C-alpha positions as CSV (number, residue, x, y, z in Angstrom):
1,M,-3.1,-2.5,-2.0
2,I,-0.5,-0.4,-2.5
3,L,1.2,1.0,-5.6
4,L,5.0,1.0,-6.3
5,S,7.4,1.1,-8.7
6,R,9.9,-1.5,-10.1
7,L,13.4,-0.6,-10.3
8,N,12.7,-0.2,-14.4
9,G,9.9,2.5,-13.6
10,Q,7.1,-0.4,-13.5
11,Q,4.5,0.3,-11.7
12,I,3.1,-3.0,-9.8
13,A,0.1,-3.0,-7.4
14,L,0.8,-4.9,-3.9
15,N,-1.6,-6.3,-1.6
16,A,-0.4,-4.8,1.6
17,D,-1.7,-7.6,4.0
18,L,0.6,-9.2,2.4
19,I,4.3,-8.4,3.1
20,E,6.2,-9.7,5.8
21,R,9.4,-7.8,5.4
22,A,11.3,-5.1,3.7
23,E,15.0,-4.5,3.6
24,A,17.4,-2.0,2.3
25,T,20.3,-4.1,0.9
26,P,20.4,-0.9,-0.5
27,D,17.8,-1.7,-3.1
28,T,14.3,-2.0,-1.3
29,V,13.5,-5.6,-1.4
30,L,9.8,-6.7,-0.2
31,T,9.2,-10.3,1.3
32,L,5.5,-11.5,1.0
33,V,4.2,-14.0,3.4
34,D,4.8,-17.0,0.8
35,G,8.6,-15.9,-0.1
36,T,8.2,-14.4,-3.1
37,K,10.3,-11.0,-3.2
38,H,9.6,-7.9,-4.9
39,V,12.6,-4.7,-5.6
40,V,11.2,-1.8,-5.8
41,A,12.7,2.1,-6.1
42,E,10.8,3.8,-3.3
43,S,12.7,3.0,0.6
44,V,11.6,1.4,3.1
45,E,10.0,4.1,5.0
46,E,7.8,5.3,2.1
47,V,6.7,1.8,1.8
48,I,6.0,1.8,5.1
49,D,3.7,5.0,4.6
50,R,2.2,3.9,2.0
51,V,1.0,0.7,3.8
52,R,0.0,3.4,6.8
53,H,-2.3,6.1,4.7
54,Y,-3.7,2.4,3.2
55,R,-4.4,1.3,6.0
56,A,-6.1,4.1,7.4
57,S,-8.3,4.4,4.0
58,V,-9.6,1.5,5.1
59,L,-10.7,2.8,8.4
60,V,-12.1,5.8,7.5
61,T,-13.9,3.9,4.7
62,A,-15.4,1.0,7.1
63,K,-16.0,4.0,9.6
64,Q,-18.3,5.8,6.5
65,L,-20.6,2.8,6.3
66,E,-21.1,2.2,10.0
67,E,-21.9,5.9,10.1
68,S,-24.6,5.7,6.8
69,G,-25.9,2.0,8.4
70,G,-24.4,0.4,5.4
71,Q,-27.3,1.9,3.0
72,G,-24.8,3.5,0.5
73,R,-22.1,1.8,-1.2
74,A,-18.3,2.2,-0.9
75,T,-16.8,4.1,-3.4
76,L,-13.2,2.5,-4.0
77,R,-11.0,5.2,-5.3
78,A,-7.1,5.1,-6.1
79,L,-5.4,7.5,-3.3
80,P,-2.2,9.7,-3.9
81,S,1.4,8.9,-2.4
82,P,2.3,10.7,1.1
83,G,3.6,13.7,-0.5
84,D,2.3,13.9,-3.7
85,S,0.3,16.9,-5.4
């Protein structure tokens, strides 16, 4: 999931795999595969970066599990957004 902000500043966690499209109208409107729309404060480019970052973290975790032979447990943690300190 990725963390995004509604226009009122409220944070939402959105399943990145369910995003069908992102449009700048000029606000960023995300349309999910079921037709649900979310208007977020982040730009389309920021949303794309967060989805890439999320998917990369999934691949890294899968690789770590593979290398440990499945012996260890994967640790799920919130990752900072790209560019955050």
